[in-house]
N, C-alpha and C positions, 0 to 999 in steps of 0.2 A: 384352625389362624391358617389364614388363606396368605399367602405369598402372590403379592403381587408383581408385576415381568416388570424389568426395564423399559421404559420405553424409549423410541429411539433416536438418539440428535438432530434436529432439524433445524437448522440455519434457515433463515431470512434472508431477500436477495437486498443486498449492502453496495449502493453505487460507490465506484474507487475513480480517482481521480488520477490521471500522469501527470508529468511535469508542462505539458503541452496543453493540458486543461482538457485531454478528452474526457469520455466518462465512462463505464461499463459500468451495467448493475450485473453483479454475480451472484450465487446462493454461496456465501462463504462467512465463516466468523474470525477470519486472520485479521490480525493486524494492518499488517499491507500482503501486498504481493509485490513478486516480480515480474516485467512484461518484457519477457524472451523476445518475442515476434518482432517488432522492430521494425516494423514494414509500411511506415507514412516516410513521404521524400525529406521532412525536416528531423527523421530520427538519426542519421549518421552527426549531428551535428548538432543537436538537443544537448542544451548543459547542462540536463537531468541524467544523460546520461551515462550509466557504471561502466566502465572497463577493465573489468579486473586479471588480474594475470592468470593464466592459466583456467578461464574460463571464459562462456560465450559472455558477451554484453548485454545489458538490460537494462528498465527505468522500474522504479518501482512506482506501485500505485498506491496510494493511501487512500482512507475511505475520506469522503467527500465531509462529511463531519466530524473528523478528527482534526486538531490542533497540530499544526506544522512541529514537528518534533522536536527542534529547540525554542517555542515562543515562550518557554519558562523564562528562557536566557534575559531575553526582551527587559525584566525587569532586577533583576541581578546587578546590584550594585559593592562593586568593589571598595572596601578601606581606602583614603587615602593616605 
């Protein structure tokens, strides 16, 4: 019986979008990424900027094909 070696995990390129609509294509299997460079002139005032206490500020990059994380709540109805 011959044992096969496991193949290395390969990730295909994924296009990520920031809150400002800039896009980056990266080889990643992550659901979202943190963009920490914040090198664009509007970054300091961007509403998508997150400034956690005790950590550097960042912007979240999400795959272009992913829905908004709260999209499912749009159809949620509370009983009266």
